[in-house]
Each structure stands twice: as structure tokens, then as C-alpha cells.
N, C-alpha and C positions, 0 to 999 in steps of 0.2 A: 822599263825606263831605259833611255838610250845611254850609251857609254859616256858621253860628255857630261850629262847631268849626273850620272852615277859617280863621277869623280869629283863632284863638288864637295868641299868640306863642310858647307852649311846647306840647309834645305833651300831649294830654289823653286819650289812649287807652292803657290798659294791661290786657291780658288776664292773668289769674292762673291758674296751673295747679298741681295737686297741693297740697303743703303751703302754698304761698302763698295758694291759694284757700281752704283750710281756715282759715288765719290770718285772712283777711279776713272770712269768715263768722263766726268766733268774735268778732272785734272788733265787728261789727254787733250780734250777739246780746248781747254784754256791754254795749254802749251802750244798746240798746233791745230787750229780749227780746220785746216784744209784736209780733204780726203778724196779718195776716188769713190764716187757714188755709182754702183753697178746695178743694172736692171736686167730683166729678162725680156726677150722679144715676144711678140704675140703668140708664137708657137711654143713658148716655154723654153726655148733655147737661150744661149747667152746673148744678152743685149749689149749695150754699150757701157763703158766705164768713162766717166767724165769727172774732172776736178770740180769740187763743190766746197763751199765753206759752211760749216755748221755754225749757226748764229746763236744758238742757245741749247743748253741741256736743262730740262725742267726737273722738278723734284722726283718725278717718276722714272727719270732716265731717258725720256724721249728726246731726240735731237730734232731741231727745227731748221729748215732751209727755206729760202725764197727761190722761186722758179717761174719761168714764163709758161703761161697756159698752153701755148702752141709748140712747146719744146718736144723733141723726141722722147725725152725722159718722162714727161707727163703722159704721153701717149702710151709708152711701154708700161708705166705704172697703172694706167687705166685697164690694161689687158691682164696684168699680173702685178699685184701690189708688193710682192716680195722683192727685197733689195739687199745688197751687201755693201758695207762701207769698209774701206781700208785707210787707216791713218798711219803716218810715219812722222815722228817728231824730230828725230835726228838720225845720223848715220848709224849709230850703235845702240840706241835705246828708244823707248817710247813708240812701240808698235802695237796697233790694236786692230782687230778684225771684228766687225759686228754684222750679224744677220738679223733681219727683221721685216716688218711690214710697214709700208709707207702709205699714208693717207694724204691726198691732195685736197685742199679747200681754198676758198676765197674769203676766209675769215678776216673782215676788215680790222677788227681789234688786234688780232695777232700780226697782221701786216704792219699796222701802225707801230706795234711794240718792237718788231724786228727791223723796221725801216732805218736806213742810214742814207745820208746825202749821196754817197758815192754810188749807190744802187741806181741813181738816175742815169748812169752810163748805159745801163741796159733797159731801164724803164723810164723813157724820156718824159712820160706823162707824170712822173713823180709817184708818190705813194698811192695816188688814186688811179694810176695807169690800169686799164681794164685787163691787161695781160698778166698782172701779178697774181701768183698763187703762193700758198705756203704748203710745205711738205712737212708732215709730222712723221718722223721715223721712229717706230717703237721697236727697240731691240728684243729679240727672242732668244738670242744666243750671242756670246762673245768670247774672245780669247785675247789676252794681252801678253806682251813681252816687255820687260822694263829692267831698270837697275834698282837694286835694293837701297843704295845709299847715294844715288846721283851719279852724274857722268864723271866728275873729277875722281871720286873714290873708285869707281869702276875702272877708269883708265889706269890708276895707280896699281890696283889689284891685278889687272891684266899684265902690266909691265913686270911686276914682281913674279907673277905666275910664270911668265915666259922665261925669266932669269933662273928661277929655281926649278922649272919643269913641273909645275903643279897647276891644276885647273883652279884658277881664282878669278872668275869673271864677274862676280857680284850680281848675277842675273836673277830675276824672279819672273815667273810666268804662271798663268792660270786661267781658268774659266771665269766668265762674268755671267752670273745668273741673276736676273732681276725678279 
């Protein structure tokens, strides 16, 4: 354990499994649905990272996105379906990293379920635009960093810790295993 975590007066590591991991993923996405969606290029090297919005977290913990069929992202996923997501909810809490496998489809039922009017900005043909695809991201591993009692309590603890010279940052982190 590193020296900062070793100086915590309360435990700050909590791995989450199954439904608890899905609940944490859903909390993060509900708080901040924007993430960096990272792919690999055709040769297996690093591809691109682009901002995406997770539109849903289902009961199995899968994250759902809308994408254009002709996007570089979809091309990279066709060559290598592994992907990584990075979420940041605020400057000092709500960080999550997920690795997993992405599946691209043209499921009209899922497209209709995820569709919102503002998507017409990118898909001018509406929810029947032939370029719309859905991406199902199935996490295989994750890690999160958050506050135990919320941002306000964490801020007060940090301030008190700075005044008294003691590590009181209210953090919690751990693996997410589905």
C-alpha cells in the first residue's frame, strides 16, 4: 500500500463485485455520462480517444452508446472490439476506468429505446437514419476512485486534515468486478 493510503485513519479500499459493481457504474454514469471512449487501431496499437455519452447502464452492467456506422471508432472496433472508458465526474471525486469488449449492431429496438431528439444533430434522418448503430460495451474490468461521504464532507475533511497535519481525505477506491 502506498504511503498516502497507509496514513488514512479509516479504510479506503473497497472492491465491488456483481450487483454492487453494477450499482457503482450506474451511479457514475448517472452523475456524469460523458467519458473518453478509447479504441485500438487495426494493428493492435493505441487508437483514438473520443468523448462519448453513455446513454444507459443495463442490469448486467453493460453501457450503451449511439454511433455512426462510418465512424473511425466503429472501424477500429470491427478490427479489435476491446475498448477502454474513462469517466470523471468532478475535479476531486468520481473517477472510473473500465476495460471491456464493445459490440456494434443496428438493433432497431435498442436504437428506438436510446434515441433522443437532439441526436438528430448528427443523424439528420432521425431515428431511422441508416448510419445509426448502437454500441454495447461489456466491462471486463474496472477501477474507481470516489469519496466515501460526498464532496462536501470530503472538502471539510481535507481542510481539517491540512490544519492538523493528518491525512483525512475521505477517499475510497477499488476494483469493479462484474
